[in-house]
C-alpha positions in Angstrom: 0.0 0.0 0.0 2.9 2.4 0.8 4.4 1.7 -2.7 1.1 2.4 -4.3 0.6 5.6 -2.4 4.2 6.8 -3.3 3.7 5.9 -6.9 0.6 8.1 -7.0 2.3 11.0 -5.1 5.4 11.0 -7.4 3.2 10.9 -10.5 0.9 13.7 -9.4 3.6 16.0 -8.0 1.2 18.4 -6.2 2.1 20.6 -3.2 -0.2 18.4 -1.1 1.9 15.3 -1.9 4.8 16.9 -0.1 2.8 16.7 3.1 2.3 13.0 2.7 6.0 12.5 2.0 7.0 14.5 5.1 4.8 12.3 7.2 6.1 9.1 5.7 9.7 10.0 5.7 10.0 12.6 8.5 7.3 11.5 10.9 5.7 15.0 10.9 2.2 15.4 12.5 -0.7 16.7 10.4 -0.8 20.1 12.3 3.0 20.5 11.8 2.6 19.9 8.1 -0.3 22.3 7.7 1.6 25.1 9.3 4.8 24.4 7.4 6.1 27.2 5.1 9.0 26.9 2.6 11.1 29.1 4.9 11.0 26.2 7.4 12.8 23.8 5.0 16.6 24.1 4.5 17.3 22.3 1.3 21.0 23.0 1.4 21.2 21.2 4.7 18.5 18.5 4.2 16.6 19.8 7.2 13.1 20.8 8.1 12.5 23.0 11.2 9.4 22.2 13.3 8.4 25.0 15.6 4.7 25.5 15.1 1.5 23.6 14.6 -1.9 24.5 13.1 -5.1 23.6 14.8 -8.7 24.6 15.1 -9.8 25.4 18.7 -13.1 26.4 20.4 -13.4 30.1 21.2 -13.1 30.5 25.0 -14.7 33.9 25.4 -17.4 33.6 22.9 -20.3 35.7 24.0 -22.3 35.5 20.8 -25.2 33.3 19.9 -22.8 30.7 18.5 -21.6 28.7 21.5 -19.6 26.3 19.3 -17.6 28.9 17.4 -14.1 27.9 16.6 -11.0 29.6 15.3 -7.8 28.5 13.5 -4.6 29.0 15.5 -1.0 28.6 14.5 1.0 28.3 17.6 4.0 26.5 19.2 3.6 22.7 19.4 2.1 21.4 22.7 5.4 20.3 24.2 8.9 21.7 24.1 10.2 18.4 22.7 8.0 18.8 19.7 10.1 21.8 18.6 12.8 20.1 16.6 14.9 20.0 13.5 14.4 16.9 11.4 16.9 15.6 8.8 15.4 14.5 5.6 16.6 11.8 3.1 18.3 13.0 0.0 15.6 11.7 -2.4 12.9 13.8 -0.5 15.1 16.9 -0.7 15.6 16.3 -4.5 11.8 16.1 -4.9 11.3 19.3 -2.8 13.8 21.2 -5.0 11.6 20.6 -8.0 8.7 22.3 -6.2 10.3 25.0 -4.1 8.5 28.3 -3.6 9.3 31.5 -1.7 9.8 31.3 2.1 6.4 32.7 3.1 4.4 30.2 1.0 2.7 27.2 2.7 4.3 24.0 1.6 1.1 21.9 1.1 -1.0 24.5 -0.7 1.7 26.2 -2.7 0.1 29.5 -1.8 0.1 32.1 1.0 -3.0 30.4 2.5 -2.8 27.5 4.9 -4.8 24.2 4.7 -6.6 23.1 7.9 -5.9 19.6 9.2 -9.5 18.5 8.5 -9.2 19.6 4.9 -5.8 17.9 4.7 -7.4 14.7 6.1 -10.2 14.9 3.5 -7.7 15.2 0.6 -5.7 12.3 2.0 -8.8 10.1 2.2 -9.7 10.9 -1.4 -6.2 9.8 -2.5 -6.6 6.6 -0.5 -9.9 5.9 -2.2 -8.5 6.8 -5.7 -5.6 4.4 -5.2 -7.7 1.6 -3.7 -5.8 1.8 -0.4 -7.6 0.9 2.8 -9.0 3.8 4.9 -6.3 5.0 7.3 -5.9 8.1 9.4 -3.3 10.7 8.3 -1.5 9.9 11.6 -1.0 6.3 10.3 1.7 7.8 8.1 3.7 8.9 11.1 3.1 5.5 12.7 4.4 3.8 9.5 7.5 6.0 9.6 8.3 5.1 13.2 7.7 1.4 12.7 9.8 1.2 9.5 12.6 3.1 11.3 12.7 0.5 14.1 12.5 -2.4 11.6 15.5 -0.9 9.8 17.5 -0.7 13.1 17.3 3.1 13.8 18.8 4.2 17.1 15.7 4.6 19.3 16.9 7.8 21.0 17.5 9.5 17.6 14.1 8.3 16.4 12.4 9.6 19.6 14.0 13.1 19.0 13.0 13.1 15.3 9.4 12.4 16.3 9.5 15.0 19.0 8.9 12.7 22.0 10.0 13.6 25.5 11.6 10.1 26.0 12.1 6.8 24.2 9.3 5.1 26.1 6.7 7.2 24.4 8.2 6.2 21.0 8.3 2.5 21.8 4.8 2.3 23.4 2.9 4.5 21.0 4.4 3.8 17.5 6.4 0.7 17.5 4.7 -2.6 16.9 7.2 -5.1 15.6 6.0 -7.9 13.4 6.5 -11.5 14.2 9.0 -11.6 11.3 11.0 -8.8 12.9 10.9 -10.7 16.3 12.2 -13.8 14.6 15.1 -11.9 12.9 16.1 -10.5 16.3 16.0 -13.9 17.9 18.1 -15.4 15.2 20.9 -13.0 16.1 21.4 -15.1 19.2 24.2 -17.6 18.7 26.0 -19.9 21.0 29.2 -18.5 22.5 
């Protein structure tokens, strides 16, 4: 399914496809992707800086006749550990270079207007349907990134920092679910002395 999704993304080459790649190969959250501008990506150093998130919140001092009124907020992430710099693989950087815009442009819209997480999720779901892929949440891309990293032998501390977690236990408990095949490979590493 990931191969099918990537094939579609690379064929379509839209600004939105960059968001999917950043979740799959950088572990970024949907709100982080929605708030990301080109000025946050350092192509010369293969890095993306994560220091904000976009979310819709309920108005707290709403005195109108609309008790459920909400507003969009671009703010710092919910924890200090979520503020981070994430290195990106060279093939992602090469893809980004072909689509680069001015620093104030939002990455996944290609304009100076942001996309809300709900709209992002809706677009993602349409892509899943178009490609015949099972219905997953956008967050499943982050989960896939973390699981693949562990399967490939990434250092857990580095992975934890890339994901913006306070400690490695959060990373292991929340995102890492090794397959039976991975467990077997690990057990086969044991040899008699």
